[in-house]
N, C-alpha and C positions, 0 to 999 in steps of 0.2 A: 556594350554590356546591357543586360536587361534592366529596365527600371521598374520599381515597385509602385503600385498604385497608392499604397499607404504613405510612401514618401512624397508622392505628388500631392496628396492631401495635406501633409505637414507643410509643404511649400506655401500653402495658402495662409497658414498661421505662423509663419516663420518670424513675424515681427514680435511675437510673444517671447521667443527664445532670444532675439536680439536685445530686447529690453532687459532680460535677465542676465545679460553679459556673456551669452554663449555665442561662440563662433559657429553660426548655423551651417555654413558650407562644409566646415570640417566635420561637424556632428553628422551631417547628412552622408558624407563619404564613409565614416565609420559605420553608421547604421546600414548602408548599402552592402558593405563587405560582410557584416555580421548576418544580415538576412540571407545573403547568398550562401553562406556557409551553413546556415540553419536548414536549408532546403533538404539536406541529407541527414538531418538528425532524426532519430526515432525516439518518440516520447517514452517516458517510463512506463506508462500504462500498457504499451505494446512491446516492452523489452522482452517479453516472453515469446514473442513471435519468433518463428524459426528462420529458416533458410531464405533470406530475402536478398535479392540482388540490389545493386545500387539504384537502379531505375525505380524499383518498388519503394525504396526508402525515401525517394525524393518527395518533398512536401509531406513528410511523415506526420508532422504536427497538425497540419490542416486536415489531412485525411482522418486523423484520430478524433476529430471534434464530434463526429456523429454519436459517439458514446455519451458525450455530455448533452447533446440534444435529447437523447433518450431519457437520461436521468433528469433533465430539466422539466419533464412532464409532471414530476411530483410537485412543482411549484404552482401548477394550474389551480388547484383548489384554494390556495392561499392568496394568489394574485388575481384570480378571475371571479371569485364569488365572495359575497359577504361585505359588510360595511364596518366591521370591527377591526379597523386597520391596525391598531396598536398591537393586538395579539397576533393576528394572522400575518401581518407583514414582518413582525419580529421573528416569527418562525421561518418565513421565507428568506429573510436576510441572514439568519443564522445558518441556513443551508448554503446560501450563496457565499458567505464569508468562509465557511469551512471548505467548500470545494475550491475556491480561488486560492486560499492561503496554502492548503495542502499541495495543490498543483504547482504553485509558485515555489514552494520548498523542494518538491520532488523533481521538477523539470527545469527550473530556472535558477537554482542555487549556484550552478556553475557560472552563470552570468554575474550574479551579485558578488560571488566570491572569486571571480576570475583574476588571477595574478599573472597569467601567461603573457598577456599583451602589454604588460607594464614595461618590459624591456624594449618594446618597439615604440609605444606611444610616449613613454616618459622621456625618451631621448629626443623627441621632436618638439618644436615650439608650439605645443598645444597646452592650453590652460587646463588645470584640474577640473574646473567647472564644466568645460566642454566635454571632457572625457566622462565625467559622472552624469552629465545630461544625456549623452549617448547611451550609457549603460541603463539609466532609468527609462528612457524611451524605448529601448530594445525590449525590456521586460514589459513595459506598459502596452506595447503593440500586441504582444501575444496574449496578455491577460484580457485585452479588449476582444480579441477573437474568441477566447474562451468564454467570456461573459456573454457575448452575443449568442454563442451557440447554446449556452446553458439557460438563458432567459428569453430567447427570441419568441418561442411559441407562447409562453405564458404572458409575455408583453403584448402580443397581438390579441390574445384572449382578453387581457385587461383593458386594451384600447377600446374594444367593442362593448365590454360589459361595465367598465368603470369610467370611461370617458377619456378625453384628450388630456385633461389636467393630470390625471393619474399617470398617463403614459409619459408625458414630458417630465414630470417630477421623478418618476422612476429612472429615466435615462440620466438625469442630472445626478441623482443619488448614487447610481451605479458607477459613474465616473469618479465621484468622491470616494467611494468605497475602494476602488482599485488603487487610487493614489494612497489612501490610508494604509491599505494592506501591504503595498510595496515598502513603504517607509517603516511600518510596524515590524515587518520581517527583517529588514536591515538592522533596526534597533535591537531586535532579538539576537541576531548574529553578533552584534557588537558586544552585547552583554555576555554571551557565551564565550566569545573569544577573549573577553577581559579576564575571565576566571579559569578557562580551560584551554587546552591546546587544540590544534587543528584536527587531530585524530578524533577527539571527542565530538567535535562539531560534525565531522563526516559520519560518525556513528549515529548521531541524532538525525541527520538528514536521511540516512538509510532507513531508520525506523519510521520516519514520516512517510517515506516512499512505500514501505510495507503496509503501513496503516491505510494509505490512500488506495492501494490495490485491493486490500481487504474490504474497505468500505464500498468500493465499486462492485466487488464480487457479490456482496450481500445486499447491495442497495436496491435491487429489484424487488425485494420483499417490502421495503419501505414504499417503493413506488406503487405496488399493488394496494397496500393498505392505506395510502394517503388519500385515495379517492373515496374512502369511507367517511372522511371528514368534510362535510359540506355545510354544517350548521355551527357557526361560530358564536356561541353564547358565553364565551369566556369573559370574566370580569378581571381586569388587571388591577392589582393593588400595589401602589408605589411605596417603596421603602428607601431609606437613605442609600443603601447599597445598590439600588436599581441603577444609579448613575454609572456603575461599572459594567452594565449589560450593553455592550456595544450595538447589537442588533436593534435594541429599543431606541437608540439615537436616531437611526435611519427610518424607523417606523413612525416616529412622532410627527414629522412634517405632514404625513397624510391626515392625521387627526386634526392638526392645526389648520390645514388648508381646505380639506374636503369635508370635515365634520364640524369645523368651527370651534374646536376645543381650545380654549385659551387658558387652561389651568397652568399652574406654576411649573409642574414637572414636564408637561408637554412643550412649553416654551423653552425650558432649559435644554431638554433633549434635542429639540429642533436646532437650537443654536449650536450645540455640540456637534451635530451632524455636519454642519458647514464649517465651523471654526477648527475642529480637531484635525481634519485633513490638511488645512492650511498651516496650522501650527506644526504638524508632523513634518511637512516639507521644510520649514524653517529649522526644525530640530535636526533633520537629516543633514542639511547643509552645514550646520554647526559641528556635527559629529563626524563629518567626512574625514578630516585629518586623523582622528582617533581610529576610525574604521580602517583606513589605509595602512596605518601602522600595525594594527592587530592582524591584518591579513597576512603579514609575514609569517605568522604562526602556522599558516597552512603549508608553508614550505618545510616545516619540521614535522614529519610524519612518523618519527621513530617511536616505537612502542614496544617496550620490553617488560613483560610481567612474568615473574616466575610463579608457577602454580605451587601452592604449599603441599607438602607431602602429607596426605591423609591416610592413616593406616586402614581405616574402614574402606575407603575407596580402593586402596591397593588390594585388600582382601577380596572385595567384590569383583575387581577386575581379574584377579587370579582365577576366580570361580567361572567368570563369564568367558574369558579367553584362556585357553589351556596352554598355549605356547608363548614364548617370549616374542617371536615374530608377530604373532597375532595381536598381542598386547601393544606392541610398538605401532602397528598400523591402526589399531583402535584409537590410540592417542593422536596419531597423525590425522585420521579422518575427523576426529572430534574437533581438532584445531581448525581444520579446513572449513568445516560447517559453521564454526563459531566466528571465524575471522574473514572469510571471503564474502564480501558485500554482495556480489552478483548472485551467488548461491542463495543467500538469505533473501534477497529481493525476489527471487523466483520461487522459493520454497515456502517461506514463512507466511505469505498471504494464503496459500493453500492450506497450511497448517491451521491458521486461524479459521478458515472456512470449514475445515473438518471439525473444529470445535463447535462451531455455530450450527451447522446443518442438522445434527441430531435433534436439537431443540426446535429448529424451524419445522421439521416434520412432526415432531411430537406435539407441539402446540397448534399446528395447523389443523390436525385432526380434532384436538380438544375444543376448538372453536365451534364445531358443529354438533358435538355430542358430549354429554357428561361421561367422564372416565373414572372408573374405580381403580385407583393406582395400586390398591392392595392385591388385585388379581390380574391387572393388565399386563400384557406382554410388550407394551410400548418401549420397554428398555432395550429391545432389540434394535432400536434406532441407533444405538451406539456403533453398529456396524458401519454407519456412514462416516465415522471418524477414520476409517481405513482408506478413504478416498485419497488421502495424502500419500499413501504408500507407493502407487505406481509412478506418480510424478517425482517423488523424492528418489526412488531407486533409479529412474531414468537419468535424473540430473546428477546423481553420484558419479556417473561416468564422465562428467564434463567439468570444465574449470576455465576461469578467465586466465589462469596461469598454466595452461595445458602444455606449453612449450617446455616447462620444467620437468615434464614426465621422463626425460632422458635419464633422470637420476635412478629410475627403476632398473635400467640396464646396468648401472654401476654396482647395484646391490648384489651381494653374493647369495642370490635366491635361486633355488631350483625350480620354483613355480610361483604362481601368483595366488594360490589358494588362501593363504593367510591374509594377504592384502584384501582380497574380496570379502572374506569372512569378517575380518576386523572392521571393515568399513560398514557393512550391513548391520553389524551389532552396534556400532557407534550411532548409526541412525536410529535404531530402535531404542537404545538406552537414553540418548541425548535429546531426541526430538519426539518420537512417537509415544513412548511409555509415560513421560511426564504429562502429556496431553491426555492419555488414556486414564491415568490415575485421577486427575482432576475431574474428568467426566464421570468416572466410577463413583467418586465420593458424592457428586451431585445426584447421580442416578440412585444411589443407595438412600440418600435423603428423601428422594421423591417416591421410590418404589419399595423401600425397605431393604433390610439385610437379606431377605429371602433370595435376592438375585445374585448373591456373591458367587455361587457356583457358575452361573451363567456368565458373569463378568470374567471369571478365570478362564472359561472356555473361549471367550472373545479374545482375551490376551494371547492364548496359545494359537488361536486361529490367525491372529495378526502376524505372529512370527512365521507361521507356515505360509501365509499369503505373501509375506516379504520375499521368501525364497521363490515362490511361484512367479512373482514379478521379476525377480532377478533372472530367472531362466527365460522368461518370456521376452525380456529386453535384450537378450543376447549375451548376458554376463560380461559386460565390458570391464576392463581394468579401470578402477576409479580415478577420476580427475585427469584423464588423458586426452579428452576430446574438447574442441571448442564448442561454445554454446550455440553457435550458428549452424551446427550440424544436427541440432534437434529438429528434424524435418517432419513433414506430414506423415511419413511412414511410421515414425516413432510415436506420433500423436495417435495414430490408428491403433498401434499396439497398446497404448495406455487405455484407449476406449475398450478394446477387446478384453483386456485384463480385468475389466469390471465384471465380466461374466463369472469367473471363479468366486469373486466376492459375493455375488448374488446366490451362487450355489451354497456357499458356506452359511450364509444367513438363512437360506431356505431350509437347509438340513437342521440347523439349530431350532428353527420354529417347529418343524415337524417332530423332532425329538422331544421338545418340551411339551408340545400340545397333545401328543398322542401316547407318550410312554412315561410310566412312572419313573421318577428319578432320571428322567431323560437328560437333564443338564449334566449330571455327574457322569453318566455313561458317555455322553458326547465329549465331555472333557477328557476322559481317559483315552478314548479313541484318538482325539486330536493330539494328545501328548505323545502317543506311540507313533502316529503318522508323522508328526512334526520332527521327532527324533530321527526317523528313517530318512525323511526328505532332506534334512540338513546334511546327513551323512552322504547320501547319494549325490546331492547337488555339488558338493565341494570335494569332489575327487581332484587329484592333483592336475592342475591346468597350467600349461606353459604358454598358451596364447590366449588372447582375449576373444 
């Protein structure tokens, strides 16, 4: 069997584990098996990747680290320039802690919360300390890879610009940070499992995964702007609550050792940076029995909540969906989008990005020239919110539980028209329109109520664009295909379907810029066109 270099490195310091009462040989065998299995694991960041064969998935985590190398460039201004270490290194460590902790929660929660191997390991003469040491080191190895990828370039820059002491100190502090984050995350899980069930914890993990994907999608904007900060004249004022700012703990040793600052707060923070990771390990060892007991809750994933009957919702649903079949499939699609974690993980980051990107374009232009919002047409940036529609419509045809689609054959249905219609309407009502309403309120606040006709036109255009995307994607039966069938051909369709979106936005601009009452005329035309298009698109269809 293949041996791993990281395990050969651990062999050189095995005496540390032996002194801690760990059976090193057993721990090494457990780690070897886990690392071998992990070679085929695809990280969360690339879960949206499509049709990959097993060979492509091998070493998936290592191959994914290039994205962290790219985002690590934003650390260069903070670690490579300036001598105001407390402020700039606090910012740098805040970024590092955020990336490491969110990645830990999104990609390695399955390791911390693993209960599957208990039936194997717990029946063998292996101490709990050895099992937990293997679990801890398994996570620590991958976080070390991540930390190296994220900080390597900025560390090299810091070595040449700040000196060897800065470099060595940063390496030591990064080790302490990784230890502290692993334990902090475990304690967080203990607290959640103490008061909630396993299903709630899985939901929280899912939302962290969504947040991580969203942050990485918009992070390039921070990357671009971070290089504008090269003069750190910030003055830090200490307060009693500053002791709870964890990044400042790890920034304080730089002031103490490199700038000779021996003030009370600097000394206290420097002590915390060393002592707290050590205390956290002791706390983790003490809480392990409680953690193991609470992990049993993960085996109980039952979740039954009855939705209250709301008359207003029932009335609106009757207006939106004209037939009983369509209303039934509307509810079914709404539940699928709400409860299926894989769908949320793939769609919600794009939903968040569609919310952010109109403001990115709007404020990018305002940086270079003054804008009179009372006459500006910058509100047309709201069309960028429709970028979610092709992706969502594509993924509506897929599901992690696609094998259950046989139930469609059992239903006494003559065709799948109501199923498709109800699913598209569920996406619009449950996901897109709430996003659009929030954007519209903000845009009205910025540009004034004069843009209300334009916003209504955009709403109708989004409904029409949804049908265009549905037709362009091949009008699949919802939730009947596995996610790994979302291949390159479908991605190209998503890209091509951006062209009709550009046409709609361009027509809107021309109508408003050159025709009196152009927005109202455009709205009326869109309403008629939208009505006809929905009628024609949803003729009775017996096949997907």
